[in-house]
N, C-alpha and C positions, 0 to 999 in steps of 0.2 A: 961281835962274837955271836955265834949261833949256839943255842942250847937244845938238847933233846927235850921235847915237851910232850907230856902225857896229860890228857884231860879226862876227867871223870864226870863232868857236868853236862849230862845229856840234854838238859833243858836250854842250853845255849845254842843260838842259831849258827854259831861257828863250829860246833861240835860235829865231828865225823868219825864215828867208830873208835873213840879213844884218842883222837888227834884233834888238832885245831886247824881250821882253814885259813886263819890269818897268818901273814908272814912275820908278825910280831905282836906281842901282847904287853900290857902294862900291869904290874902288880903294885898295889897301894897298901898303905899301913905304916905311915911315917913313924908312929910311936909304938908299933907292935912289939910285944915281948913273947908272944906265942902265935902259932899258926892261925887260929881263928880270929886274930885281930888284923889279918891281912885279907885282901880280896883281889880278884881279877877285874880290873877296871874296864877291860875289853869285853866283858860279858854283855850279851844282848839276849833277852828272852826270845826263845823260838816262838814263831807265830802260832796261832791257834791251828789245830789240825796237824801239828808236827812238821809243817813245811819249813824247810831251811832256806835261808837267804844265801848260803854259800854255794859255790859252784862245785858240783859233785866231782870228786877226784882231785880237788885242789889242796886237800889236807896234806901236811908234811910232818915228819917226825922232828924236824928242826925248825926253830923259831928264834927270833931275836927278842929278848926279854928286858924291858925297861923296869927297873925296880926302885920304888920309893919307900921301901921298908928299910929305913936307915939303920935299924939295929940288927939286920940280918948279916950273918957271917959271910954270905955269898955276895953281898952288895959291894960293888966297887965303882964309885962315881956314877951311881944310878944305873949300872948295868949288872945283870946277874952273872955270876961266875960259876954257878953250879953246872956240872956236866949234864945232869938230868933233873928236870923239874916236873913236879906233878901238881896240877890244879885240881882241887876236889871240892866237895860240898861240906859245909859245916852245919847244915840243917837238912831236914827231910824233903822239903818242898822249895827248891831254889827257883825264885822268880825275879831276883835282882842280884846285882853284884855283891851285895852284903851277905848273900848265902854261899858265896864261894870263898875259897882260901888257898893259899900257897902251902901245900903240904910239905914242901921242901924247906920252908923257913926254919932257920936255926939261929937263935939269939946269940949275939956275940958274948 
């Protein structure tokens, strides 16, 4: 299943103008009860100077999302069933995956 994926984490090397250049991401937070207890495990900090490791133009609105947030209403056998998913920031200065969150997370 492909999901519409929006990304607000501009400090990630895969970020391209609100999209992600990866064909798929992984959301973690096995015991999460709220959004900020989840994270995007696919996050990689952008190199110094803002250079991106992604290939320009490779970002897509669709992505395959593996989900380990077992309490999420959209999780079905570790696959996200949400039509649209937003990955955002849960702190001001994101420099690791722990600063990211799945804003679409909804506890069962």
